[in-house]
C-alpha positions in Angstrom: 123.2 186.3 70.4 123.0 184.5 73.2 123.3 180.6 74.3 120.9 178.7 72.6 118.3 176.6 74.6 115.8 174.2 73.7 112.6 173.2 75.9 111.3 169.8 75.1 107.7 169.2 77.0 107.0 172.8 76.4 103.1 172.5 76.6 103.3 171.6 80.4 103.2 173.6 83.0 106.8 173.6 84.1 107.4 173.9 80.2 105.4 177.2 79.8 107.7 178.8 83.3 110.7 177.7 81.6 109.7 179.8 78.5 108.5 182.5 81.2 111.8 182.3 82.5 114.0 182.2 79.6 112.4 184.9 77.7 113.7 187.5 79.9 117.3 185.7 80.7 120.1 188.1 79.7 122.0 185.7 78.3 120.0 182.9 76.7 118.1 182.7 73.5 115.3 180.5 73.0 115.6 177.6 70.4 113.4 175.1 69.8 110.0 174.8 71.9 108.6 171.0 71.0 105.6 169.2 72.5 103.8 166.2 71.8 100.3 166.2 70.7 100.0 170.3 70.8 102.6 170.2 68.2 101.9 173.0 65.5 99.5 175.1 68.0 100.6 178.6 69.0 102.5 178.8 72.1 100.1 181.3 73.5 97.2 178.8 72.8 98.6 177.2 75.9 100.4 179.8 77.6 98.3 183.1 77.2 100.3 184.3 79.7 103.7 184.6 77.3 102.5 187.9 75.0 105.8 187.9 73.8 105.8 184.1 72.3 102.7 185.3 70.5 104.9 184.4 67.3 106.1 181.2 68.1 104.3 177.5 68.1 104.8 174.4 69.3 107.0 171.7 67.1 107.4 168.3 67.3 109.6 166.9 69.7 111.9 164.9 67.0 116.2 164.9 68.6 117.3 166.6 65.6 115.4 169.5 66.3 116.1 169.5 69.9 120.4 168.4 69.2 120.8 171.9 67.4 120.9 174.1 70.7 123.5 174.5 73.3 121.5 172.8 76.0 118.4 171.4 76.2 115.5 171.3 79.0 113.4 168.2 79.3 110.3 168.5 81.1 108.4 165.8 80.1 107.2 162.5 81.6 109.7 160.1 83.1 109.6 157.5 80.5 109.6 159.9 77.2 112.1 162.0 79.0 114.4 158.7 79.3 113.8 157.8 76.1 114.4 161.2 74.4 117.7 161.4 76.4 118.9 158.3 74.6 118.7 159.7 71.4 120.6 162.7 71.9 123.9 163.1 71.4 126.3 162.7 74.0 128.2 165.8 74.0 125.0 167.8 74.4 124.2 169.2 77.7 120.7 168.3 79.2 119.2 169.2 82.3 116.1 166.5 83.4 113.2 167.9 85.4 111.7 164.7 85.5 112.4 162.0 87.6 114.3 159.8 85.1 118.0 160.1 86.5 117.6 161.0 90.4 118.1 158.4 91.4 121.1 155.6 92.0 119.5 152.6 93.0 117.8 150.4 90.7 115.9 148.6 93.3 114.4 152.0 94.4 113.9 152.9 91.2 112.1 149.4 90.4 109.9 150.0 93.5 108.6 153.3 93.0 108.1 153.6 89.0 108.2 150.0 87.8 109.8 150.9 84.8 113.6 150.5 83.7 116.0 152.3 85.7 117.9 154.6 83.3 120.7 155.5 85.4 122.1 158.5 87.5 123.2 161.7 86.0 124.7 164.7 88.8 122.1 165.5 91.3 121.3 169.2 90.7 120.7 171.1 94.3 123.4 173.7 94.3 122.8 174.2 98.1 123.8 170.8 99.0 127.7 170.6 100.0 129.9 170.3 96.7 126.7 170.7 94.7 127.9 173.8 92.8 131.2 172.0 92.0 129.1 168.8 90.9 127.2 170.7 88.4 129.6 173.0 87.0 131.7 170.0 85.6 128.4 167.5 84.3 127.1 167.6 80.6 123.9 165.6 82.2 122.1 167.0 85.4 119.1 165.7 87.1 117.0 168.9 88.6 115.6 167.4 92.2 111.9 167.0 92.5 109.6 170.2 94.1 108.9 168.3 97.4 112.1 167.0 97.6 113.9 170.5 97.4 111.5 171.6 100.0 112.4 168.5 102.3 116.3 168.0 101.6 116.9 172.0 102.1 114.9 172.5 105.3 116.9 169.1 107.3 120.1 168.8 105.3 121.9 171.5 107.5 120.3 169.9 111.0 121.8 166.3 109.7 125.3 167.6 108.9 125.1 169.5 112.2 124.2 166.0 114.2 121.2 167.8 115.8 118.8 165.4 114.6 118.3 161.6 114.2 118.2 160.2 110.9 116.3 157.3 111.7 113.0 159.3 112.8 112.1 162.2 110.0 108.8 163.0 109.4 107.8 165.3 106.7 104.1 166.5 105.8 103.9 168.8 103.1 100.7 170.7 101.0 101.5 171.7 97.3 99.4 173.3 95.3 97.6 171.6 91.7 100.0 172.3 89.1 102.6 169.7 90.9 100.2 166.9 89.5 100.8 168.0 85.6 98.4 169.7 83.1 96.6 166.3 82.1 92.7 166.8 82.9 91.8 164.4 86.1 88.6 164.1 88.0 90.1 164.7 91.1 92.1 168.4 89.8 89.1 169.9 89.1 88.2 172.9 90.5 85.0 171.8 92.3 86.8 169.1 93.9 89.9 171.0 95.3 88.6 174.2 95.8 87.5 174.2 99.8 89.4 170.8 100.4 92.8 169.7 101.9 93.4 166.3 100.7 96.1 163.4 101.2 97.3 161.5 98.7 100.0 159.0 98.4 100.2 158.1 102.1 101.6 155.4 103.2 105.5 155.7 102.0 104.6 155.3 98.4 105.3 158.6 97.4 108.2 158.8 94.6 109.9 161.4 96.1 110.6 159.3 99.4 113.8 157.5 98.1 115.1 160.7 96.5 115.1 162.9 99.9 116.8 159.7 101.5 119.6 159.3 98.9 120.2 162.9 99.2 119.9 163.3 102.8 122.3 160.4 103.1 125.2 162.1 101.8 125.1 164.7 104.3 124.3 162.2 107.4 126.5 159.6 107.0 123.6 157.0 106.5 120.6 156.8 105.0 117.8 158.0 107.1 114.3 156.7 107.3 111.8 159.0 106.1 107.5 159.2 107.0 106.2 161.2 104.0 102.6 162.7 103.8 101.7 164.7 100.6 98.6 166.5 100.9 96.8 168.3 97.9 96.0 172.2 98.8 93.2 174.2 97.1 95.7 176.8 95.2 97.5 176.4 92.2 101.1 176.7 93.0 103.1 176.3 96.1 104.5 173.8 98.5 104.6 174.4 102.3 106.3 171.7 103.9 106.3 170.7 107.3 109.5 168.6 108.3 110.5 167.5 112.3 113.4 164.8 113.5 113.9 163.7 117.1 116.6 166.0 118.4 119.8 163.9 119.1 120.8 163.7 122.9 123.4 165.9 124.0 124.5 169.3 125.7 122.5 172.1 124.8 123.5 174.5 122.3 122.6 176.6 119.3 119.0 175.4 118.2 117.8 174.6 114.8 117.7 177.8 113.3 121.1 178.5 113.8 122.3 175.6 111.5 120.2 176.5 109.3 121.3 180.3 109.3 124.8 179.2 109.5 124.5 176.4 106.1 123.1 179.0 104.1 124.5 182.5 105.0 125.4 184.1 101.4 123.1 181.8 99.5 121.3 183.3 96.6 118.1 181.9 97.2 117.5 180.9 100.3 115.7 182.8 103.2 115.5 181.8 106.9 113.3 184.1 108.4 113.5 186.3 111.5 112.7 184.9 114.7 108.9 184.5 115.0 108.0 184.4 111.2 106.7 181.5 109.9 107.1 180.3 105.9 104.0 181.1 103.7 103.9 179.9 100.1 102.4 183.3 99.0 105.5 185.4 99.4 107.5 182.9 97.8 105.2 182.7 94.7 106.9 183.8 90.9 110.1 183.5 92.6 113.3 181.3 93.0 113.6 181.7 96.8 113.2 179.0 99.4 111.8 180.7 103.0 112.8 178.4 105.8 112.1 178.9 109.4 113.3 176.1 112.8 112.2 175.9 116.4 113.4 173.2 118.6 110.2 171.1 120.2 111.5 170.6 123.5 108.3 169.0 125.0 108.4 166.2 122.2 111.9 166.2 121.9 112.0 167.2 118.1 113.1 169.6 115.8 110.7 171.7 113.4 111.7 172.8 110.0 109.0 174.6 108.1 110.4 175.4 104.3 108.0 176.9 101.4 108.7 177.7 97.7 106.9 178.0 94.4 106.9 174.4 93.0 107.1 175.7 89.6 110.1 177.8 90.1 112.6 176.7 92.7 110.8 173.3 92.1 111.3 173.0 88.9 111.8 175.3 86.2 113.7 178.2 88.3 116.1 175.7 89.5 116.7 174.0 86.1 117.5 177.7 85.2 120.0 178.1 88.0 121.7 174.6 87.2 122.0 175.9 83.8 123.8 178.8 84.7 126.2 176.6 86.7 126.9 174.8 83.5 127.1 177.5 81.2 129.5 179.3 83.3 127.3 182.4 84.1 126.0 184.4 87.1 123.7 182.0 88.9 121.5 183.9 89.6 121.0 185.4 86.2 117.2 185.6 85.0 116.0 184.7 88.7 114.8 186.7 91.6 114.4 186.1 95.1 111.1 188.5 94.8 108.0 186.9 94.8 104.6 188.3 93.4 102.0 190.0 95.6 98.7 189.7 96.3 
């Protein structure tokens, strides 16, 4: 018998990815699998790729069902997640994949979410300084957003090393359509997306902006200023983020790539690519890996870091499993892989 875990919101893309990863985890046993309007339907109706769960059906999302598990994953919309978390026993270990508990400042929450602020939980990015220690002792952890993970991991080492100016961060990042969730929308129809790359929530209004600034403030010493432009790319999964920052003045020294390699030496899920190689989304598909590369653009006086990850794995479900492993005292890489799926 393994450690029993439950998944609320299991009918969505992130929920389905959680089910896939839990099914092959050596130490976890899948307990309640709940959904809203899909309650009663076979899991394979919505996730036909999960043939090993053909005998399971979605259950109603009720706190009593979930609380029987040793740990609960919440893969719900932020409003639903906050309401459900408030009804769970305080002693229950919970990992929330929504934005509900990521932000410390109620003003940031009011600006970007316009609902009542539910408070802040431990921020679950293990690779941040002190991140693992905080996660290991926590009972409630907020998993980072997908864009936030790609951006924070790209820029944090440069800011920590004093190589980049925190007042001038610019990020342009493209995401696959699964990042928008499973709800049907006209703008996500295949006919609208295929063959097109489009911007959305441009002009500093994307909800991951304050999350990224908040996390980077912890390594920069002051809150940075971020200009963030998201793009929708014609692919089902993946994020490619191009992150730039003005280089700090001073004598030339080890460059941005050296800062990445030093900061992430020995990290199980971060790969700084060899010189001359640049990240692509395809090699990270299905993996919990982040691929990084950096250069100093001396002409413009800017550091450039490109990061790639699978938004449903390291950007959501895989990161949640990584957090769970730390919370439960298991090997951090249990049930996860650095290897992607190709072609």
